[in-house]
DONUDREN-323506 format. One line per field, with one value per residue (C-alpha): residue number from 1; x, z, y; residue in one letter. Coordinates in nm, 3 decimals. Layout:
N
num: [NUM	...]
x: [X	...]
z: [Z	...]
y: [Y	...]
residu: [A	...]
This chain:
403
num: [1	2	3	4	5	6	7	8	9	10	11	12	13	14	15	16	17	18	19	20	21	22	23	24	25	26	27	28	29	30	31	32	33	34	35	36	37	38	39	40	41	42	43	44	45	46	47	48	49	50	51	52	53	54	55	56	57	58	59	60	61	62	63	64	65	66	67	68	69	70	71	72	73	74	75	76	77	78	79	80	81	82	83	84	85	86	87	88	89	90	91	92	93	94	95	96	97	98	99	100	101	102	103	104	105	106	107	108	109	110	111	112	113	114	115	116	117	118	119	120	121	122	123	124	125	126	127	128	129	130	131	132	133	134	135	136	137	138	139	140	141	142	143	144	145	146	147	148	149	150	151	152	153	154	155	156	157	158	159	160	161	162	163	164	165	166	167	168	169	170	171	172	173	174	175	176	177	178	179	180	181	182	183	184	185	186	187	188	189	190	191	192	193	194	195	196	197	198	199	200	201	202	203	204	205	206	207	208	209	210	211	212	213	214	215	216	217	218	219	220	221	222	223	224	225	226	227	228	229	230	231	232	233	234	235	236	237	238	239	240	241	242	243	244	245	246	247	248	249	250	251	252	253	254	255	256	257	258	259	260	261	262	263	264	265	266	267	268	269	270	271	272	273	274	275	276	277	278	279	280	281	282	283	284	285	286	287	288	289	290	291	292	293	294	295	296	297	298	299	300	301	302	303	304	305	306	307	308	309	310	311	312	313	314	315	316	317	318	319	320	321	322	323	324	325	326	327	328	329	330	331	332	333	334	335	336	337	338	339	340	341	342	343	344	345	346	347	348	349	350	351	352	353	354	355	356	357	358	359	360	361	362	363	364	365	366	367	368	369	370	371	372	373	374	375	376	377	378	379	380	381	382	383	384	385	386	387	388	389	390	391	392	393	394	395	396	397	398	399	400	401	402	403]
x: [0.709	0.347	0.460	0.774	0.639	0.345	0.213	-0.002	-0.260	-0.414	-0.393	-0.178	0.153	0.051	-0.069	0.250	0.483	0.282	0.261	0.634	0.723	0.465	0.590	0.934	0.768	0.773	0.477	0.291	0.002	-0.164	-0.381	-0.630	-0.839	-1.117	-1.316	-1.311	-1.429	-1.365	-1.350	-1.003	-0.840	-0.544	-0.724	-0.485	-0.198	0.138	0.299	0.576	0.306	0.245	0.608	0.577	0.237	0.384	0.679	0.434	0.222	-0.074	-0.088	-0.289	-0.566	-0.567	-0.583	-0.873	-1.085	-1.111	-1.015	-0.994	-0.664	-0.459	-0.224	-0.128	-0.152	-0.309	-0.234	-0.479	-0.482	-0.732	-0.682	-0.340	-0.311	-0.004	-0.031	0.241	0.194	0.350	0.441	0.708	0.937	1.268	1.319	1.196	0.945	0.577	0.358	0.018	-0.149	-0.499	-0.754	-0.890	-1.181	-0.979	-1.247	-1.243	-0.868	-0.764	-0.998	-0.864	-0.507	-0.590	-0.787	-0.501	-0.250	-0.455	-0.435	-0.056	-0.062	-0.092	-0.305	-0.527	-0.730	-0.979	-1.127	-0.798	-0.664	-0.301	-0.284	0.069	0.403	0.699	1.037	1.312	1.611	1.386	1.149	0.820	0.515	0.211	-0.115	-0.430	-0.800	-1.101	-1.298	-1.633	-1.577	-1.292	-1.117	-0.740	-0.479	-0.102	0.128	0.503	0.675	1.033	0.966	0.690	0.615	0.390	0.182	-0.102	-0.102	-0.288	-0.335	0.040	0.032	0.402	0.477	0.211	0.304	0.679	0.650	0.813	0.587	0.721	0.571	0.583	0.768	0.481	0.213	-0.128	-0.400	-0.764	-0.906	-1.272	-1.370	-1.655	-1.756	-1.985	-2.167	-2.239	-1.919	-1.827	-1.516	-1.273	-1.294	-1.048	-0.712	-0.758	-1.064	-0.858	-0.620	-0.602	-0.683	-0.490	-0.654	-0.482	-0.761	-0.787	-0.755	-0.423	-0.585	-0.574	-0.832	-0.816	-1.053	-1.006	-1.240	-1.328	-1.443	-1.770	-1.895	-1.809	-1.545	-1.350	-1.326	-1.149	-1.000	-0.691	-0.667	-0.536	-0.762	-0.845	-0.995	-1.210	-1.331	-1.412	-1.708	-2.029	-2.245	-2.195	-1.889	-2.068	-2.179	-1.829	-1.671	-1.888	-1.895	-1.517	-1.485	-1.717	-1.502	-1.264	-1.395	-1.228	-1.389	-1.724	-1.732	-1.644	-1.878	-2.169	-2.411	-2.252	-2.428	-2.256	-2.305	-2.090	-2.113	-1.845	-1.532	-1.306	-0.941	-0.690	-0.337	-0.257	0.118	0.325	0.678	0.861	1.181	1.315	1.202	1.329	1.460	1.554	1.275	1.054	1.018	0.767	0.635	0.432	0.208	0.293	0.639	0.576	0.293	0.355	0.060	-0.186	-0.079	0.133	-0.056	0.263	0.112	0.032	0.352	0.571	0.378	0.435	0.799	0.884	0.680	0.848	1.194	1.129	0.995	1.303	1.535	1.344	1.371	1.744	1.796	1.593	1.819	2.125	2.249	2.378	2.144	2.235	1.890	2.015	2.164	1.947	1.612	1.621	1.853	1.649	1.306	1.415	1.563	1.230	1.038	1.289	1.239	0.862	0.906	1.115	0.835	0.567	0.757	0.810	0.440	0.317	0.573	0.395	0.709	0.655	0.330	0.522	0.758	0.491	0.271	0.545	0.475	0.833	1.009	1.290	1.194	1.458	1.323	0.964	1.063	1.248	0.951	0.710	0.921	0.891	0.514	0.515	0.671	1.022	1.196	1.486	1.621	1.959	1.974	1.715	1.866	1.550	1.625	1.999	1.966	1.599	1.637	1.927	1.761	1.437	1.624	1.817	1.495	1.323	1.610	1.540	1.207]
z: [2.024	1.908	1.577	1.398	1.295	1.433	1.185	1.319	1.061	0.763	0.514	0.198	0.390	0.626	0.345	0.145	0.440	0.563	0.220	0.153	0.489	0.466	0.120	0.280	0.518	0.826	1.064	1.046	1.260	1.143	1.391	1.256	1.490	1.234	0.996	0.616	0.386	0.536	0.384	0.342	0.149	-0.085	-0.394	-0.678	-0.707	-0.870	-1.120	-0.873	-0.652	-0.915	-0.893	-0.518	-0.539	-0.790	-0.559	-0.279	-0.501	-0.480	-0.825	-1.000	-0.742	-0.794	-1.173	-1.142	-0.967	-1.287	-1.141	-1.358	-1.548	-1.477	-1.756	-1.662	-1.428	-1.576	-1.420	-1.500	-1.433	-1.625	-1.995	-1.940	-1.926	-1.905	-1.913	-1.769	-1.935	-1.759	-2.094	-2.117	-1.834	-1.807	-1.938	-1.698	-1.522	-1.540	-1.767	-1.601	-1.265	-1.114	-0.947	-0.655	-0.412	-0.102	0.074	-0.201	-0.265	0.098	0.142	-0.176	-0.048	0.301	0.163	-0.068	0.216	0.411	0.113	0.128	0.485	0.692	1.006	0.966	1.273	1.265	1.558	1.745	1.894	2.007	2.351	2.474	2.349	2.566	2.412	2.564	2.442	2.314	2.108	2.195	2.409	2.244	2.428	2.218	2.301	2.100	2.005	2.061	2.354	2.521	2.571	2.597	2.415	2.459	2.179	2.176	1.852	1.732	1.548	1.527	1.210	1.257	0.941	1.123	0.903	1.059	1.374	1.442	1.712	1.800	1.769	2.036	2.260	2.239	2.247	1.905	1.756	1.668	1.478	1.101	0.931	0.684	0.733	0.851	0.585	0.547	0.298	0.204	-0.023	-0.136	-0.415	-0.699	-0.985	-1.326	-1.388	-1.750	-1.810	-2.100	-2.354	-2.430	-2.257	-2.083	-1.886	-1.598	-1.561	-1.221	-1.254	-1.029	-1.063	-0.939	-0.780	-0.819	-0.441	-0.421	-0.318	-0.534	-0.619	-0.719	-0.946	-0.942	-1.154	-1.058	-1.285	-1.091	-1.225	-0.913	-0.890	-0.590	-0.570	-0.306	-0.229	-0.019	0.113	0.378	0.686	0.598	0.264	0.439	0.694	0.424	0.289	0.495	0.523	0.592	0.461	0.148	0.062	0.128	-0.087	-0.395	-0.370	-0.375	-0.641	-0.877	-0.856	-1.086	-1.444	-1.525	-1.224	-1.295	-1.649	-1.531	-1.232	-1.338	-1.366	-1.094	-0.769	-0.440	-0.316	-0.002	0.306	0.282	0.476	0.642	0.726	0.872	1.017	0.864	0.817	1.077	1.163	1.410	1.611	1.453	1.215	1.386	1.708	1.844	1.738	1.561	1.260	1.135	0.779	0.568	0.735	1.077	1.015	0.821	0.609	0.388	0.185	-0.069	-0.356	-0.544	-0.426	-0.262	0.054	-0.062	-0.266	0.028	0.251	0.011	-0.051	0.318	0.400	0.128	0.231	0.600	0.524	0.315	0.595	0.858	0.638	0.599	0.973	1.044	0.795	0.994	0.766	0.920	0.857	0.895	0.960	0.978	0.629	0.458	0.597	0.754	0.488	0.199	0.338	0.434	0.086	-0.076	0.163	0.105	-0.272	-0.238	0.042	-0.186	-0.445	-0.181	-0.044	-0.391	-0.471	-0.166	-0.223	-0.554	-0.756	-0.889	-1.067	-1.293	-1.391	-1.436	-1.658	-1.895	-2.239	-2.365	-2.117	-2.261	-2.313	-2.065	-1.794	-1.851	-1.845	-1.514	-1.356	-1.486	-1.322	-0.988	-1.036	-1.105	-0.767	-0.885	-0.617	-0.556	-0.912	-0.884	-1.262	-1.218	-1.123	-0.925	-0.711	-0.667	-0.555	-0.560	-0.401	-0.628	-0.943	-0.868	-0.793	-1.122	-1.312	-1.150	-1.253	-1.614	-1.572]
y: [-2.416	-2.390	-2.244	-2.135	-1.795	-1.603	-1.347	-1.064	-0.955	-1.135	-0.849	-0.861	-0.841	-1.121	-1.346	-1.292	-1.352	-1.648	-1.810	-1.776	-1.928	-2.207	-2.301	-2.338	-2.588	-2.367	-2.374	-2.044	-1.920	-1.597	-1.406	-1.151	-0.933	-0.884	-1.099	-1.103	-0.965	-0.624	-0.277	-0.134	0.150	0.096	-0.029	0.051	-0.195	-0.122	-0.362	-0.452	-0.606	-0.874	-0.989	-1.040	-1.206	-1.450	-1.523	-1.605	-1.830	-1.592	-1.431	-1.704	-1.668	-1.291	-1.322	-1.568	-1.302	-1.099	-0.764	-0.453	-0.442	-0.129	-0.024	0.332	0.628	0.942	1.282	1.562	1.935	2.142	2.077	1.916	1.537	1.317	0.938	0.712	0.374	0.077	-0.078	0.193	0.079	-0.104	-0.460	-0.726	-0.500	-0.582	-0.376	-0.428	-0.473	-0.452	-0.225	-0.429	-0.393	-0.469	-0.673	-0.934	-0.903	-0.950	-1.244	-1.406	-1.378	-1.507	-1.802	-1.894	-1.858	-2.110	-2.345	-2.309	-2.436	-2.116	-2.160	-1.851	-1.757	-1.470	-1.274	-1.308	-0.984	-0.983	-0.822	-0.890	-1.016	-1.115	-1.198	-1.412	-1.610	-1.889	-1.673	-1.508	-1.572	-1.415	-1.361	-1.322	-1.301	-1.408	-1.097	-1.271	-1.509	-1.316	-1.650	-1.607	-1.811	-1.814	-1.925	-1.980	-1.881	-1.867	-1.539	-1.276	-1.079	-0.777	-0.736	-0.561	-0.251	0.042	-0.170	-0.128	-0.394	-0.431	-0.058	0.002	-0.289	-0.219	0.165	0.204	0.472	0.814	1.109	1.119	1.402	1.442	1.708	1.572	1.583	1.485	1.233	1.182	0.895	0.674	0.435	0.535	0.366	0.518	0.715	0.782	0.573	0.594	0.314	0.035	-0.004	0.332	0.219	0.082	0.377	0.539	0.909	1.147	1.488	1.802	2.005	2.385	2.427	2.243	1.916	1.603	1.339	0.974	0.784	0.405	0.187	-0.171	-0.452	-0.484	-0.150	0.047	0.318	0.446	0.825	1.029	1.367	1.442	1.796	2.032	2.051	2.413	2.305	2.045	2.302	2.559	2.361	2.321	2.012	1.644	1.465	1.340	1.694	1.826	1.557	1.609	1.989	1.988	1.718	1.904	2.217	2.026	2.013	1.679	1.512	1.675	1.539	1.190	1.175	1.398	1.102	0.888	0.800	0.710	0.353	0.363	0.582	0.851	0.763	1.021	0.958	1.199	1.206	0.865	0.905	0.719	0.612	0.390	0.391	0.070	-0.203	-0.517	-0.664	-1.003	-1.236	-0.982	-0.753	-0.495	-0.491	-0.251	0.003	-0.141	0.006	0.327	0.463	0.763	0.891	0.749	0.976	0.719	0.408	0.284	0.136	-0.217	-0.245	-0.143	-0.383	-0.672	-0.577	-0.569	-0.881	-1.088	-0.972	-1.037	-1.385	-1.469	-1.356	-1.554	-1.864	-1.812	-1.768	-2.083	-2.264	-2.163	-1.886	-1.562	-1.269	-0.903	-0.762	-0.402	-0.416	-0.674	-0.561	-0.215	-0.076	-0.212	-0.122	0.229	0.273	0.180	0.406	0.686	0.686	0.720	0.974	1.197	1.190	1.256	1.555	1.699	1.647	1.837	2.109	2.167	2.083	1.733	1.814	2.051	1.770	1.506	1.721	1.835	1.693	1.738	1.507	1.300	0.935	0.819	1.051	0.945	0.577	0.629	0.809	0.544	0.273	0.455	0.488	0.113	0.045	-0.046	0.158	-0.081	-0.090	0.082	0.129	0.404	0.744	0.826	0.518	0.577	0.938	1.042	1.385	1.483	1.345	1.531	1.854	1.829	1.767	2.063	2.291	2.204	2.378]
residu: [X	X	X	X	X	X	X	X	X	X	X	X	X	X	X	X	X	X	X	X	X	X	X	X	X	X	X	X	X	X	X	X	X	X	X	X	X	X	X	X	X	X	X	X	X	X	X	X	X	X	X	X	X	X	X	X	X	X	X	X	X	X	X	X	X	X	X	X	X	X	X	X	X	X	X	X	X	X	X	X	X	X	X	X	X	X	X	X	X	X	X	X	X	X	X	X	X	X	X	X	X	X	X	X	X	X	X	X	X	X	X	X	X	X	X	X	X	X	X	X	X	X	X	X	X	X	X	X	X	X	X	X	X	X	X	X	X	X	X	X	X	X	X	X	X	X	X	X	X	X	X	X	X	X	X	X	X	X	X	X	X	X	X	X	X	X	X	X	X	X	X	X	X	X	X	X	X	X	X	X	X	X	X	X	X	X	X	X	X	X	X	X	X	X	X	X	X	X	X	X	X	X	X	X	X	X	X	X	X	X	X	X	X	X	X	X	X	X	X	X	X	X	X	X	X	X	X	X	X	X	X	X	X	X	X	X	X	X	X	X	X	X	X	X	X	X	X	X	X	X	X	X	X	X	X	X	X	X	X	X	X	X	X	X	X	X	X	X	X	X	X	X	X	X	X	X	X	X	X	X	X	X	X	X	X	X	X	X	X	X	X	X	X	X	X	X	X	X	X	X	X	X	X	X	X	X	X	X	X	X	X	X	X	X	X	X	X	X	X	X	X	X	X	X	X	X	X	X	X	X	X	X	X	X	X	X	X	X	X	X	X	X	X	X	X	X	X	X	X	X	X	X	X	X	X	X	X	X	X	X	X	X	X	X	X	X	X	X	X	X	X	X	X	X	X	X	X	X	X	X	X	X	X	X	X	X	X	X	X	X	X	X	X	X	X	X	X	X	X	X	X	X	X]
């Protein structure tokens, strides 16, 4: 074997999985088709992410970068505001996380993974994978020279995110059940931020047209702003994508007040039809993590957390199997990952049905209910003490009946 584990993709999931395995003294090769730093969406972490970064030995490097502290999520609709502060969660859950420019964040993780012993190789595109009783034969090509390399590995972890390498190569992709939407976003400088501990809050603004916007401040003075909408809303506004984005943003008074003096510093990016799903999450000698498996929607910033959660769990199971322990991948991986995805999916569905906003913005919620919702917004979607984790659909339905 050329390596014990071949990891596809050097994003957060790949760095977490690779670091955990390398720290258990397994040989890890990580192949990344691009080069870092690279622009990527998914800039607002959840507190649960910090737990996993710490487990992988990556958190100290993240803290050292001086990213903007994130203490809460603020939901806004007109004059109504409701703040979910991460200090008000269950015992043992983290009360803070970070807003991260992903180019710097991803590079920090990959560099630290290399320091842990991961053999990180950039500009390497995986083109074919063949599995047999002994493991996998992976064929990759250098993006610049087109030189081909073949590597034998005992196990392959797909952490390729939107690249979805194994789902494409193994014909695992299937349509998502979520409705396709359009997102426009950019970075700005000069927005009017709140003072003190509220400066780093993510703003989630409910737009008059039924769309929603995010505002994510970074410590470098820049701020990520974006709008997620139905295709009909996008088509209703003339002009280039930057004109469309700011015309729509400024229809919301809260966004207008925050961004009225801001100037864009990044070419407007358009994304659409991002939700995805797969036929299965693992097979003999391989497993999918994060967005390579299923991506839901950016509304609750769940993407990076689910990527890290699945990557850490897959790495732990690979280590156990290499150590000779029996592993039930269907129960210990598929079941757990699908549970975490299912909790967020219930919240996403309720949000786009127009129901969840009513619950989130109620000022008279019982403390126990608000604490349970805050824990979900913090990424703690596997804590069975939380009723919204045990039975998310039923708990949301009961809450909606209360008005």
